[in-house]
N, CA, C and O atoms as a CHARMM CRD file, in Angstrom:
* protein
*
  340
    1    1 SER  N      3.20400   8.19500 -10.35700 PROA 1      0.00000
    2    1 SER  CA     2.24700   7.35900 -10.96400 PROA 1      0.00000
    3    1 SER  C      1.12400   8.04200 -11.63200 PROA 1      0.00000
    4    1 SER  O      0.48300   8.85000 -10.96000 PROA 1      0.00000
    5    2 ARG  N      0.78200   7.82300 -12.91000 PROA 2      0.00000
    6    2 ARG  CA    -0.13000   8.53400 -13.60000 PROA 2      0.00000
    7    2 ARG  C     -1.43800   7.63400 -14.03300 PROA 2      0.00000
    8    2 ARG  O     -2.33200   8.11600 -14.72900 PROA 2      0.00000
    9    3 SER  N     -1.46100   6.43900 -13.60900 PROA 3      0.00000
   10    3 SER  CA    -2.61300   5.61500 -13.90800 PROA 3      0.00000
   11    3 SER  C     -3.77100   5.94700 -12.99200 PROA 3      0.00000
   12    3 SER  O     -3.67300   5.78300 -11.77500 PROA 3      0.00000
   13    4 THR  N     -4.86400   6.41000 -13.56600 PROA 4      0.00000
   14    4 THR  CA    -6.06800   6.76700 -12.87100 PROA 4      0.00000
   15    4 THR  C     -7.36400   6.24400 -13.50400 PROA 4      0.00000
   16    4 THR  O     -7.37900   5.58000 -14.54100 PROA 4      0.00000
   17    5 THR  N     -8.39800   6.57600 -12.83300 PROA 5      0.00000
   18    5 THR  CA    -9.78600   6.31700 -13.36700 PROA 5      0.00000
   19    5 THR  C    -10.06100   7.02900 -14.59700 PROA 5      0.00000
   20    5 THR  O    -10.88100   6.59700 -15.40800 PROA 5      0.00000
   21    6 GLN  N     -9.33600   8.22200 -14.79200 PROA 6      0.00000
   22    6 GLN  CA    -9.65000   9.05500 -15.96200 PROA 6      0.00000
   23    6 GLN  C     -8.96100   8.61100 -17.28400 PROA 6      0.00000
   24    6 GLN  O     -9.44600   8.90000 -18.37800 PROA 6      0.00000
   25    7 ASN  N     -7.78600   7.88000 -17.14100 PROA 7      0.00000
   26    7 ASN  CA    -7.06100   7.54100 -18.30900 PROA 7      0.00000
   27    7 ASN  C     -6.93100   6.07200 -18.48300 PROA 7      0.00000
   28    7 ASN  O     -6.04200   5.65400 -19.22600 PROA 7      0.00000
   29    8 SER  N     -7.76700   5.20300 -17.84300 PROA 8      0.00000
   30    8 SER  CA    -7.76400   3.80400 -18.02200 PROA 8      0.00000
   31    8 SER  C     -9.11700   3.22800 -18.44300 PROA 8      0.00000
   32    8 SER  O    -10.17500   3.71900 -18.04900 PROA 8      0.00000
   33    9 VAL  N     -9.04900   2.20000 -19.23500 PROA 9      0.00000
   34    9 VAL  CA   -10.34100   1.58300 -19.65900 PROA 9      0.00000
   35    9 VAL  C    -11.09800   1.06500 -18.48800 PROA 9      0.00000
   36    9 VAL  O    -12.31000   1.24600 -18.37500 PROA 9      0.00000
   37   10 PHE  N    -10.34200   0.38700 -17.57000 PROA 10     0.00000
   38   10 PHE  CA   -10.98800  -0.19300 -16.33400 PROA 10     0.00000
   39   10 PHE  C    -10.54300   0.64600 -15.09700 PROA 10     0.00000
   40   10 PHE  O     -9.37100   1.01100 -15.01000 PROA 10     0.00000
   41   11 ASP  N    -11.42500   0.94400 -14.17800 PROA 11     0.00000
   42   11 ASP  CA   -11.15200   1.79200 -13.09300 PROA 11     0.00000
   43   11 ASP  C    -11.04600   0.99200 -11.72500 PROA 11     0.00000
   44   11 ASP  O    -10.98700   1.59800 -10.65500 PROA 11     0.00000
   45   12 TYR  N    -11.02500  -0.35800 -11.80000 PROA 12     0.00000
   46   12 TYR  CA   -10.89000  -1.02300 -10.55100 PROA 12     0.00000
   47   12 TYR  C     -9.51300  -0.94400  -9.96800 PROA 12     0.00000
   48   12 TYR  O     -8.50900  -1.27300 -10.60000 PROA 12     0.00000
   49   13 GLY  N     -9.50500  -0.50300  -8.75900 PROA 13     0.00000
   50   13 GLY  CA    -8.07200  -0.35400  -8.14800 PROA 13     0.00000
   51   13 GLY  C     -7.27900   0.85900  -8.38100 PROA 13     0.00000
   52   13 GLY  O     -6.18400   0.99900  -7.83500 PROA 13     0.00000
   53   14 TYR  N     -7.80500   1.78800  -9.20700 PROA 14     0.00000
   54   14 TYR  CA    -7.07200   2.93200  -9.52600 PROA 14     0.00000
   55   14 TYR  C     -7.65300   4.15800  -8.70200 PROA 14     0.00000
   56   14 TYR  O     -8.80700   4.19900  -8.27600 PROA 14     0.00000
   57   15 ASP  N     -6.71300   5.13700  -8.53800 PROA 15     0.00000
   58   15 ASP  CA    -7.12200   6.33100  -7.76800 PROA 15     0.00000
   59   15 ASP  C     -7.74000   7.36500  -8.68600 PROA 15     0.00000
   60   15 ASP  O     -7.48300   7.36200  -9.88900 PROA 15     0.00000
   61   16 SER  N     -8.55700   8.25500  -8.12400 PROA 16     0.00000
   62   16 SER  CA    -9.16200   9.26400  -8.84500 PROA 16     0.00000
   63   16 SER  C     -8.26600  10.45500  -9.18200 PROA 16     0.00000
   64   16 SER  O     -8.63400  11.22800 -10.06700 PROA 16     0.00000
   65   17 TYR  N     -7.14800  10.64900  -8.55600 PROA 17     0.00000
   66   17 TYR  CA    -6.25400  11.73900  -8.78000 PROA 17     0.00000
   67   17 TYR  C     -5.16900  11.29200  -9.77000 PROA 17     0.00000
   68   17 TYR  O     -4.83000  10.11100  -9.84700 PROA 17     0.00000
   69   18 SER  N     -4.63200  12.26200 -10.52500 PROA 18     0.00000
   70   18 SER  CA    -3.73500  11.92100 -11.67100 PROA 18     0.00000
   71   18 SER  C     -2.20400  11.87800 -11.32300 PROA 18     0.00000
   72   18 SER  O     -1.43200  11.17800 -11.97800 PROA 18     0.00000
   73   19 LYS  N     -1.83000  12.58400 -10.36400 PROA 19     0.00000
   74   19 LYS  CA    -0.36000  12.53900  -9.98400 PROA 19     0.00000
   75   19 LYS  C     -0.23200  12.06800  -8.64300 PROA 19     0.00000
   76   19 LYS  O     -0.71700  12.77600  -7.76000 PROA 19     0.00000
   77   20 LYS  N      0.40600  10.86400  -8.29000 PROA 20     0.00000
   78   20 LYS  CA     0.58900  10.36200  -6.98600 PROA 20     0.00000
   79   20 LYS  C      2.05900  10.34800  -6.65900 PROA 20     0.00000
   80   20 LYS  O      2.92200  10.09100  -7.49800 PROA 20     0.00000
   81   21 VAL  N      2.29300  10.62900  -5.43300 PROA 21     0.00000
   82   21 VAL  CA     3.67100  10.46200  -4.79000 PROA 21     0.00000
   83   21 VAL  C      3.39900   9.48300  -3.58100 PROA 21     0.00000
   84   21 VAL  O      2.50000   9.65300  -2.75700 PROA 21     0.00000
   85   22 THR  N      4.26900   8.47100  -3.58700 PROA 22     0.00000
   86   22 THR  CA     4.09900   7.46800  -2.49000 PROA 22     0.00000
   87   22 THR  C      5.42400   7.49000  -1.64800 PROA 22     0.00000
   88   22 THR  O      6.51600   7.35300  -2.19900 PROA 22     0.00000
   89   23 ALA  N      5.29400   7.66400  -0.32000 PROA 23     0.00000
   90   23 ALA  CA     6.44400   7.57900   0.52500 PROA 23     0.00000
   91   23 ALA  C      6.11200   6.80000   1.78700 PROA 23     0.00000
   92   23 ALA  O      4.95300   6.74400   2.19800 PROA 23     0.00000
   93   24 GLY  N      7.11100   6.20400   2.39700 PROA 24     0.00000
   94   24 GLY  CA     6.71700   5.44200   3.61000 PROA 24     0.00000
   95   24 GLY  C      7.97700   4.96900   4.36800 PROA 24     0.00000
   96   24 GLY  O      9.09400   5.28800   3.96100 PROA 24     0.00000
   97   25 LEU  N      7.80900   4.24500   5.41900 PROA 25     0.00000
   98   25 LEU  CA     8.85100   3.77900   6.23400 PROA 25     0.00000
   99   25 LEU  C      8.62900   2.25800   6.42900 PROA 25     0.00000
  100   25 LEU  O      7.48400   1.80900   6.48900 PROA 25     0.00000
  101   26 SER  N      9.67800   1.49800   6.52600 PROA 26     0.00000
  102   26 SER  CA     9.64900   0.08500   6.79700 PROA 26     0.00000
  103   26 SER  C     10.62300  -0.16100   7.97300 PROA 26     0.00000
  104   26 SER  O     11.75000   0.33500   8.00200 PROA 26     0.00000
  105   27 TYR  N     10.12100  -0.95600   8.93700 PROA 27     0.00000
  106   27 TYR  CA    10.99100  -1.23700  10.12100 PROA 27     0.00000
  107   27 TYR  C     10.91900  -2.76500  10.37300 PROA 27     0.00000
  108   27 TYR  O      9.84800  -3.35100  10.53300 PROA 27     0.00000
  109   28 GLU  N     12.15100  -3.37900  10.39700 PROA 28     0.00000
  110   28 GLU  CA    12.27600  -4.78700  10.69800 PROA 28     0.00000
  111   28 GLU  C     12.23000  -5.07300  12.25500 PROA 28     0.00000
  112   28 GLU  O     13.13400  -4.70100  13.00400 PROA 28     0.00000
  113   29 LEU  N     11.17800  -5.71900  12.65700 PROA 29     0.00000
  114   29 LEU  CA    11.11400  -5.95700  14.15100 PROA 29     0.00000
  115   29 LEU  C     11.95600  -7.17900  14.49400 PROA 29     0.00000
  116   29 LEU  O     12.72700  -7.15500  15.45300 PROA 29     0.00000
  117   30 THR  N     11.81000  -8.25100  13.71000 PROA 30     0.00000
  118   30 THR  CA    12.62100  -9.42700  13.87400 PROA 30     0.00000
  119   30 THR  C     13.05500  -9.83200  12.49400 PROA 30     0.00000
  120   30 THR  O     12.78000  -9.11000  11.53600 PROA 30     0.00000
  121   31 LYS  N     13.74700 -10.99800  12.34600 PROA 31     0.00000
  122   31 LYS  CA    14.14800 -11.47300  11.03500 PROA 31     0.00000
  123   31 LYS  C     12.94100 -11.92800  10.20200 PROA 31     0.00000
  124   31 LYS  O     13.01100 -12.01100   8.97600 PROA 31     0.00000
  125   32 LYS  N     11.81600 -12.22400  10.90800 PROA 32     0.00000
  126   32 LYS  CA    10.63300 -12.69000  10.26400 PROA 32     0.00000
  127   32 LYS  C      9.45400 -11.70900  10.20200 PROA 32     0.00000
  128   32 LYS  O      8.49200 -11.92100   9.46400 PROA 32     0.00000
  129   33 ASP  N      9.54600 -10.65900  10.97300 PROA 33     0.00000
  130   33 ASP  CA     8.53800  -9.57400  11.07600 PROA 33     0.00000
  131   33 ASP  C      8.97500  -8.20100  10.73300 PROA 33     0.00000
  132   33 ASP  O     10.01100  -7.70100  11.17000 PROA 33     0.00000
  133   34 ARG  N      8.07600  -7.56300   9.86700 PROA 34     0.00000
  134   34 ARG  CA     8.38800  -6.09600   9.68400 PROA 34     0.00000
  135   34 ARG  C      7.03700  -5.39200   9.57000 PROA 34     0.00000
  136   34 ARG  O      5.98800  -5.96800   9.28100 PROA 34     0.00000
  137   35 ILE  N      7.17000  -4.06500   9.83300 PROA 35     0.00000
  138   35 ILE  CA     5.96500  -3.22000   9.73600 PROA 35     0.00000
  139   35 ILE  C      6.30300  -2.15400   8.66600 PROA 35     0.00000
  140   35 ILE  O      7.46300  -1.83000   8.41200 PROA 35     0.00000
  141   36 VAL  N      5.22800  -1.63700   8.06300 PROA 36     0.00000
  142   36 VAL  CA     5.42400  -0.60900   6.99900 PROA 36     0.00000
  143   36 VAL  C      4.28900   0.34100   7.19400 PROA 36     0.00000
  144   36 VAL  O      3.15700  -0.06200   7.46100 PROA 36     0.00000
  145   37 VAL  N      4.60700   1.66200   7.05400 PROA 37     0.00000
  146   37 VAL  CA     3.64900   2.80800   6.98800 PROA 37     0.00000
  147   37 VAL  C      3.85300   3.45000   5.60200 PROA 37     0.00000
  148   37 VAL  O      4.92700   3.93300   5.24500 PROA 37     0.00000
  149   38 ALA  N      2.77300   3.41700   4.87500 PROA 38     0.00000
  150   38 ALA  CA     2.83300   3.98000   3.48700 PROA 38     0.00000
  151   38 ALA  C      1.87400   5.10100   3.35500 PROA 38     0.00000
  152   38 ALA  O      0.72300   4.95700   3.76400 PROA 38     0.00000
  153   39 ASN  N      2.27200   6.22100   2.80600 PROA 39     0.00000
  154   39 ASN  CA     1.45300   7.37700   2.50800 PROA 39     0.00000
  155   39 ASN  C      1.37000   7.68300   1.08600 PROA 39     0.00000
  156   39 ASN  O      2.36400   7.46700   0.39200 PROA 39     0.00000
  157   40 GLU  N      0.24500   8.19000   0.53300 PROA 40     0.00000
  158   40 GLU  CA     0.08100   8.55000  -0.82100 PROA 40     0.00000
  159   40 GLU  C     -0.37000  10.01600  -0.75600 PROA 40     0.00000
  160   40 GLU  O     -1.19700  10.41400   0.06400 PROA 40     0.00000
  161   41 PHE  N      0.26700  10.84800  -1.73800 PROA 41     0.00000
  162   41 PHE  CA    -0.06800  12.29700  -1.76900 PROA 41     0.00000
  163   41 PHE  C     -0.43700  12.59600  -3.12800 PROA 41     0.00000
  164   41 PHE  O      0.11800  12.02200  -4.06500 PROA 41     0.00000
  165   42 ASP  N     -1.39900  13.51500  -3.30700 PROA 42     0.00000
  166   42 ASP  CA    -1.79800  14.09400  -4.61800 PROA 42     0.00000
  167   42 ASP  C     -0.91400  15.22600  -4.98100 PROA 42     0.00000
  168   42 ASP  O     -1.05500  16.34600  -4.49100 PROA 42     0.00000
  169   43 ALA  N      0.04400  14.90400  -5.88700 PROA 43     0.00000
  170   43 ALA  CA     1.04400  15.93600  -6.36900 PROA 43     0.00000
  171   43 ALA  C      0.40300  17.08400  -7.12200 PROA 43     0.00000
  172   43 ALA  O      0.93900  18.19200  -7.14500 PROA 43     0.00000
  173   44 SER  N     -0.76300  16.82300  -7.75100 PROA 44     0.00000
  174   44 SER  CA    -1.35000  17.97600  -8.53900 PROA 44     0.00000
  175   44 SER  C     -2.24400  18.84900  -7.72500 PROA 44     0.00000
  176   44 SER  O     -2.86300  19.77600  -8.24900 PROA 44     0.00000
  177   45 ASN  N     -2.32600  18.56200  -6.42100 PROA 45     0.00000
  178   45 ASN  CA    -3.19300  19.35400  -5.61700 PROA 45     0.00000
  179   45 ASN  C     -2.54200  19.67200  -4.19100 PROA 45     0.00000
  180   45 ASN  O     -3.07600  19.37200  -3.12400 PROA 45     0.00000
  181   46 GLY  N     -1.33300  20.31200  -4.32300 PROA 46     0.00000
  182   46 GLY  CA    -0.65000  20.75100  -3.19600 PROA 46     0.00000
  183   46 GLY  C     -0.17900  19.73200  -2.22300 PROA 46     0.00000
  184   46 GLY  O     -0.04300  20.02400  -1.03500 PROA 46     0.00000
  185   47 MET  N      0.08500  18.50400  -2.70500 PROA 47     0.00000
  186   47 MET  CA     0.64200  17.38500  -1.88000 PROA 47     0.00000
  187   47 MET  C     -0.25300  16.98400  -0.82400 PROA 47     0.00000
  188   47 MET  O      0.20500  16.62200   0.26000 PROA 47     0.00000
  189   48 ASN  N     -1.59200  17.02200  -1.06900 PROA 48     0.00000
  190   48 ASN  CA    -2.63000  16.62800  -0.04800 PROA 48     0.00000
  191   48 ASN  C     -2.44900  15.15000   0.24800 PROA 48     0.00000
  192   48 ASN  O     -2.23500  14.38400  -0.69200 PROA 48     0.00000
  193   49 LEU  N     -2.52200  14.69600   1.50400 PROA 49     0.00000
  194   49 LEU  CA    -2.53800  13.35600   1.93300 PROA 49     0.00000
  195   49 LEU  C     -3.82400  12.70400   1.37700 PROA 49     0.00000
  196   49 LEU  O     -4.94400  13.12200   1.66700 PROA 49     0.00000
  197   50 MET  N     -3.60200  11.69900   0.59600 PROA 50     0.00000
  198   50 MET  CA    -4.85100  11.01300   0.05300 PROA 50     0.00000
  199   50 MET  C     -5.07500   9.63600   0.71800 PROA 50     0.00000
  200   50 MET  O     -6.21200   9.18300   0.85100 PROA 50     0.00000
  201   51 ASP  N     -4.00400   9.00000   1.11900 PROA 51     0.00000
  202   51 ASP  CA    -4.12900   7.66000   1.62800 PROA 51     0.00000
  203   51 ASP  C     -3.03000   7.37400   2.67100 PROA 51     0.00000
  204   51 ASP  O     -1.91200   7.86400   2.51900 PROA 51     0.00000
  205   52 ASN  N     -3.32800   6.57700   3.74600 PROA 52     0.00000
  206   52 ASN  CA    -2.42000   6.25200   4.72700 PROA 52     0.00000
  207   52 ASN  C     -2.67800   4.79600   5.09000 PROA 52     0.00000
  208   52 ASN  O     -3.71000   4.47100   5.67700 PROA 52     0.00000
  209   53 ASP  N     -1.69900   3.88400   4.72300 PROA 53     0.00000
  210   53 ASP  CA    -1.83500   2.45300   4.90600 PROA 53     0.00000
  211   53 ASP  C     -0.81300   1.94700   5.86400 PROA 53     0.00000
  212   53 ASP  O      0.29200   2.48000   5.96800 PROA 53     0.00000
  213   54 TYR  N     -1.20700   0.86300   6.59900 PROA 54     0.00000
  214   54 TYR  CA    -0.36600   0.33500   7.60500 PROA 54     0.00000
  215   54 TYR  C     -0.20800  -1.26800   7.27000 PROA 54     0.00000
  216   54 TYR  O     -1.22300  -1.91200   7.00500 PROA 54     0.00000
  217   55 TYR  N      1.00600  -1.86100   7.28500 PROA 55     0.00000
  218   55 TYR  CA     1.19100  -3.17800   6.99800 PROA 55     0.00000
  219   55 TYR  C      1.93900  -3.89500   8.03300 PROA 55     0.00000
  220   55 TYR  O      2.75100  -3.27800   8.72200 PROA 55     0.00000
  221   56 TRP  N      1.72400  -5.19900   8.20600 PROA 56     0.00000
  222   56 TRP  CA     2.51900  -6.06700   8.94100 PROA 56     0.00000
  223   56 TRP  C      2.82000  -7.31200   8.11900 PROA 56     0.00000
  224   56 TRP  O      1.88800  -7.92700   7.60100 PROA 56     0.00000
  225   57 TYR  N      4.07700  -7.70800   7.97700 PROA 57     0.00000
  226   57 TYR  CA     4.44800  -8.81200   7.16500 PROA 57     0.00000
  227   57 TYR  C      5.03500  -9.79400   8.14500 PROA 57     0.00000
  228   57 TYR  O      5.68700  -9.40100   9.11200 PROA 57     0.00000
  229   58 HSD  N      4.80400 -11.09200   7.89800 PROA 58     0.00000
  230   58 HSD  CA     5.38600 -12.24000   8.64500 PROA 58     0.00000
  231   58 HSD  C      5.94500 -13.22500   7.65600 PROA 58     0.00000
  232   58 HSD  O      5.21100 -13.62700   6.75300 PROA 58     0.00000
  233   59 ASP  N      7.15700 -13.63700   7.75200 PROA 59     0.00000
  234   59 ASP  CA     7.71400 -14.64900   6.85600 PROA 59     0.00000
  235   59 ASP  C      7.60400 -16.02300   7.49200 PROA 59     0.00000
  236   59 ASP  O      8.18600 -16.29800   8.54200 PROA 59     0.00000
  237   60 TRP  N      6.83200 -16.88700   6.81700 PROA 60     0.00000
  238   60 TRP  CA     6.69400 -18.26700   7.22000 PROA 60     0.00000
  239   60 TRP  C      7.58700 -19.22600   6.47800 PROA 60     0.00000
  240   60 TRP  O      7.28700 -20.41900   6.43500 PROA 60     0.00000
  241   61 HSD  N      8.74100 -18.73100   5.85300 PROA 61     0.00000
  242   61 HSD  CA     9.72000 -19.42400   5.07500 PROA 61     0.00000
  243   61 HSD  C      9.23700 -19.51000   3.55900 PROA 61     0.00000
  244   61 HSD  O      9.97000 -19.03700   2.69100 PROA 61     0.00000
  245   62 CYS  N      8.10800 -20.05900   3.24000 PROA 62     0.00000
  246   62 CYS  CA     7.70100 -20.15900   1.84300 PROA 62     0.00000
  247   62 CYS  C      6.49400 -19.31000   1.53700 PROA 62     0.00000
  248   62 CYS  O      6.13600 -19.12900   0.37300 PROA 62     0.00000
  249   63 VAL  N      5.87300 -18.79700   2.55100 PROA 63     0.00000
  250   63 VAL  CA     4.71000 -17.97400   2.47900 PROA 63     0.00000
  251   63 VAL  C      4.86700 -16.72900   3.34600 PROA 63     0.00000
  252   63 VAL  O      5.41800 -16.81100   4.44300 PROA 63     0.00000
  253   64 GLU  N      4.39700 -15.59300   2.87800 PROA 64     0.00000
  254   64 GLU  CA     4.51200 -14.33400   3.63000 PROA 64     0.00000
  255   64 GLU  C      3.08000 -13.89300   3.86800 PROA 64     0.00000
  256   64 GLU  O      2.27200 -13.79900   2.94400 PROA 64     0.00000
  257   65 THR  N      2.78900 -13.62700   5.13200 PROA 65     0.00000
  258   65 THR  CA     1.49500 -13.11700   5.48800 PROA 65     0.00000
  259   65 THR  C      1.58900 -11.51400   5.47400 PROA 65     0.00000
  260   65 THR  O      2.51400 -10.86300   5.96000 PROA 65     0.00000
  261   66 GLU  N      0.50500 -11.02500   4.85300 PROA 66     0.00000
  262   66 GLU  CA     0.49700  -9.43400   4.79000 PROA 66     0.00000
  263   66 GLU  C     -0.91200  -9.09700   5.46400 PROA 66     0.00000
  264   66 GLU  O     -1.98600  -9.50800   5.02400 PROA 66     0.00000
  265   67 LEU  N     -0.76800  -8.34000   6.52200 PROA 67     0.00000
  266   67 LEU  CA    -1.95000  -7.81900   7.15600 PROA 67     0.00000
  267   67 LEU  C     -1.90500  -6.31100   6.90400 PROA 67     0.00000
  268   67 LEU  O     -0.92800  -5.64400   7.24500 PROA 67     0.00000
  269   68 LYS  N     -3.04300  -5.75200   6.26600 PROA 68     0.00000
  270   68 LYS  CA    -3.03300  -4.40400   5.80900 PROA 68     0.00000
  271   68 LYS  C     -4.25700  -3.72800   6.38100 PROA 68     0.00000
  272   68 LYS  O     -5.35500  -4.28400   6.38700 PROA 68     0.00000
  273   69 TYR  N     -4.03100  -2.42600   6.89900 PROA 69     0.00000
  274   69 TYR  CA    -5.12400  -1.57500   7.31500 PROA 69     0.00000
  275   69 TYR  C     -5.04200  -0.33800   6.50300 PROA 69     0.00000
  276   69 TYR  O     -4.04800   0.38900   6.52100 PROA 69     0.00000
  277   70 GLU  N     -6.17900  -0.09300   5.73700 PROA 70     0.00000
  278   70 GLU  CA    -6.27200   1.22000   5.00100 PROA 70     0.00000
  279   70 GLU  C     -7.14800   2.18200   5.80400 PROA 70     0.00000
  280   70 GLU  O     -8.35300   1.99200   5.97500 PROA 70     0.00000
  281   71 GLN  N     -6.49000   3.19500   6.27100 PROA 71     0.00000
  282   71 GLN  CA    -7.01900   4.10400   7.26600 PROA 71     0.00000
  283   71 GLN  C     -8.20400   4.93000   6.63300 PROA 71     0.00000
  284   71 GLN  O     -9.24500   5.04600   7.28000 PROA 71     0.00000
  285   72 LYS  N     -8.09000   5.45500   5.50400 PROA 72     0.00000
  286   72 LYS  CA    -9.17100   6.27600   4.82700 PROA 72     0.00000
  287   72 LYS  C    -10.39800   5.43600   4.63500 PROA 72     0.00000
  288   72 LYS  O    -11.51000   5.92400   4.83500 PROA 72     0.00000
  289   73 LYS  N    -10.23300   4.13600   4.23800 PROA 73     0.00000
  290   73 LYS  CA   -11.36700   3.35900   3.97400 PROA 73     0.00000
  291   73 LYS  C    -11.85700   2.61600   5.24500 PROA 73     0.00000
  292   73 LYS  O    -12.96000   2.06900   5.26100 PROA 73     0.00000
  293   74 ASP  N    -11.00800   2.60600   6.32300 PROA 74     0.00000
  294   74 ASP  CA   -11.27500   1.81000   7.53100 PROA 74     0.00000
  295   74 ASP  C    -11.53200   0.34000   7.14400 PROA 74     0.00000
  296   74 ASP  O    -12.56700  -0.25800   7.43800 PROA 74     0.00000
  297   75 LYS  N    -10.54500  -0.16900   6.48800 PROA 75     0.00000
  298   75 LYS  CA   -10.63300  -1.53100   5.87000 PROA 75     0.00000
  299   75 LYS  C     -9.43900  -2.36200   6.24300 PROA 75     0.00000
  300   75 LYS  O     -8.30600  -1.88700   6.16600 PROA 75     0.00000
  301   76 TRP  N     -9.66000  -3.57400   6.63900 PROA 76     0.00000
  302   76 TRP  CA    -8.62900  -4.56100   6.98400 PROA 76     0.00000
  303   76 TRP  C     -8.63500  -5.64300   5.89300 PROA 76     0.00000
  304   76 TRP  O     -9.66900  -6.02400   5.34600 PROA 76     0.00000
  305   77 SER  N     -7.44400  -6.09600   5.62500 PROA 77     0.00000
  306   77 SER  CA    -7.32000  -7.23500   4.58800 PROA 77     0.00000
  307   77 SER  C     -6.11900  -8.05200   4.94400 PROA 77     0.00000
  308   77 SER  O     -5.12100  -7.55800   5.46800 PROA 77     0.00000
  309   78 LEU  N     -6.25200  -9.35900   4.63400 PROA 78     0.00000
  310   78 LEU  CA    -5.18600 -10.30200   4.91400 PROA 78     0.00000
  311   78 LEU  C     -4.84500 -11.05100   3.58600 PROA 78     0.00000
  312   78 LEU  O     -5.73000 -11.56100   2.90000 PROA 78     0.00000
  313   79 HSD  N     -3.58200 -11.09100   3.27100 PROA 79     0.00000
  314   79 HSD  CA    -3.11800 -11.73900   2.02500 PROA 79     0.00000
  315   79 HSD  C     -2.01300 -12.67600   2.35000 PROA 79     0.00000
  316   79 HSD  O     -1.25400 -12.44100   3.29100 PROA 79     0.00000
  317   80 PHE  N     -1.89100 -13.78900   1.56000 PROA 80     0.00000
  318   80 PHE  CA    -0.83300 -14.76000   1.66600 PROA 80     0.00000
  319   80 PHE  C     -0.05600 -14.72200   0.34200 PROA 80     0.00000
  320   80 PHE  O     -0.56500 -15.08900  -0.71700 PROA 80     0.00000
  321   81 ASN  N      1.14600 -14.28000   0.44600 PROA 81     0.00000
  322   81 ASN  CA     2.05500 -14.15100  -0.67300 PROA 81     0.00000
  323   81 ASN  C      3.01300 -15.33600  -0.72900 PROA 81     0.00000
  324   81 ASN  O      3.78400 -15.54300   0.20800 PROA 81     0.00000
  325   82 PHE  N      2.98000 -16.12400  -1.81700 PROA 82     0.00000
  326   82 PHE  CA     3.88400 -17.27000  -2.00000 PROA 82     0.00000
  327   82 PHE  C      5.24000 -16.68500  -2.55300 PROA 82     0.00000
  328   82 PHE  O      5.32400 -15.98900  -3.56500 PROA 82     0.00000
  329   83 LEU  N      6.28500 -17.06500  -1.75100 PROA 83     0.00000
  330   83 LEU  CA     7.65100 -16.58800  -2.13500 PROA 83     0.00000
  331   83 LEU  C      8.27500 -17.40200  -3.17500 PROA 83     0.00000
  332   83 LEU  O      7.98800 -18.59500  -3.27900 PROA 83     0.00000
  333   84 ASN  N      9.19500 -16.77400  -4.02700 PROA 84     0.00000
  334   84 ASN  CA     9.80100 -17.46400  -4.98800 PROA 84     0.00000
  335   84 ASN  C     11.24000 -17.84500  -4.45000 PROA 84     0.00000
  336   84 ASN  O     11.87400 -17.10900  -3.69400 PROA 84     0.00000
  337   85 PHE  N     11.67400 -19.01300  -4.89000 PROA 85     0.00000
  338   85 PHE  CA    12.93100 -19.54900  -4.41200 PROA 85     0.00000
  339   85 PHE  C     13.92400 -19.50700  -5.46400 PROA 85     0.00000
  340   85 PHE  O     15.06400 -19.92100  -5.25400 PROA 85     0.00000
């Protein structure tokens, strides 16, 4: 990913580093629950770990709950994603 605060007109939600590599793991606990660990690395600076996020998803049939913890920011968020049929 190359979208950053340096090359965008708006900087809301963008990272300050220019080359990002994202990798992670997803594990299905049950048919309705899964957890995800996502890591972001700065590829232009020796693959330094820049972000580490944890997710829990629960499927309520037509709505999916996403609970997210951003470790570097020490921030929790809760989202409701409406699923397409």
